[in-house]
C-alpha positions as CSV (number, residue, x, y, z in Angstrom):
1,M,-71.4,63.0,36.1
2,T,-71.0,60.6,33.2
3,D,-69.2,57.3,33.9
4,L,-66.5,57.4,31.2
5,K,-65.9,53.6,31.2
6,A,-69.6,53.0,30.6
7,F,-69.6,55.6,27.9
8,V,-66.8,53.9,26.0
9,E,-68.3,50.5,26.5
10,E,-71.7,51.6,25.1
11,I,-70.0,53.0,22.0
12,A,-67.9,49.9,21.5
13,K,-70.8,47.5,22.0
14,A,-72.8,49.3,19.4
15,L,-70.1,48.9,16.8
16,V,-69.1,45.2,17.1
17,D,-70.8,42.0,16.1
18,H,-70.1,40.3,19.4
19,P,-70.9,42.8,22.2
20,D,-70.5,40.2,24.9
21,Y,-66.7,40.1,24.2
22,V,-66.2,43.8,24.7
23,D,-64.0,44.3,27.7
24,I,-62.7,47.6,29.1
25,R,-60.1,48.0,31.8
26,E,-59.7,51.3,33.5
27,I,-56.3,52.3,34.8
28,S,-56.4,55.5,36.8
29,G,-53.2,57.5,37.1
30,E,-52.5,60.8,38.9
31,R,-53.7,63.0,36.1
32,T,-54.9,60.7,33.3
33,T,-57.2,57.7,33.1
34,V,-56.3,55.0,30.5
35,F,-59.0,52.8,29.1
36,E,-57.9,49.6,27.5
37,L,-60.5,48.3,25.1
38,R,-60.5,44.7,24.0
39,V,-63.0,43.2,21.5
40,G,-63.6,39.7,20.2
41,E,-61.9,38.1,17.2
42,G,-62.9,39.8,13.9
43,D,-64.3,42.9,15.6
44,L,-61.0,44.8,15.8
45,G,-61.5,46.3,12.4
46,K,-65.0,47.6,13.2
47,V,-63.7,49.5,16.2
48,I,-60.7,50.9,14.4
49,G,-62.5,51.7,11.2
50,K,-61.1,52.6,7.8
51,E,-57.8,54.4,8.2
52,G,-58.5,54.6,11.9
53,R,-61.4,57.0,11.5
54,T,-63.7,55.2,13.9
55,A,-61.1,54.9,16.6
56,R,-60.3,58.6,16.2
57,A,-63.9,59.5,16.5
58,I,-64.3,57.5,19.7
59,R,-61.2,59.2,21.1
60,T,-62.6,62.6,20.2
61,L,-65.8,61.9,22.0
62,L,-64.0,60.6,25.0
63,N,-61.8,63.7,25.1
64,A,-64.8,66.0,24.9
65,V,-66.7,64.2,27.7
66,S,-63.6,63.9,30.0
67,A,-62.7,67.6,29.4
68,K,-66.1,68.6,30.6
69,Q,-65.3,66.7,33.8
70,N,-61.9,68.4,34.1
71,K,-60.2,65.0,33.5
72,R,-57.9,63.5,30.9
73,A,-58.7,60.2,29.3
74,V,-56.8,58.0,26.8
75,L,-58.2,55.1,24.8
76,E,-55.9,52.2,23.9
77,I,-57.3,49.5,21.6
78,I,-55.7,46.2,22.4
79,E,-55.5,43.4,19.8
80,P,-57.2,40.1,20.7
81,G,-54.7,37.7,22.2
82,D,-52.5,40.4,23.7
């Protein structure tokens, strides 16, 4: 079984300039797991991408992997400082 948190973290770290500042919080609910992704200053744009395409692609991958495990996962990208 794939660890979803590690999966998202690996993708995020590959995209940003400062992988040490990538932080993911996992909030497990009854039916859904929410992953809160935080990145360092200046890296938010790299994770979101042009017109949100990169963020959408990460969410698509997360949904595909979680569906194979009969789970539901949501990715929230948190702005630095929040």
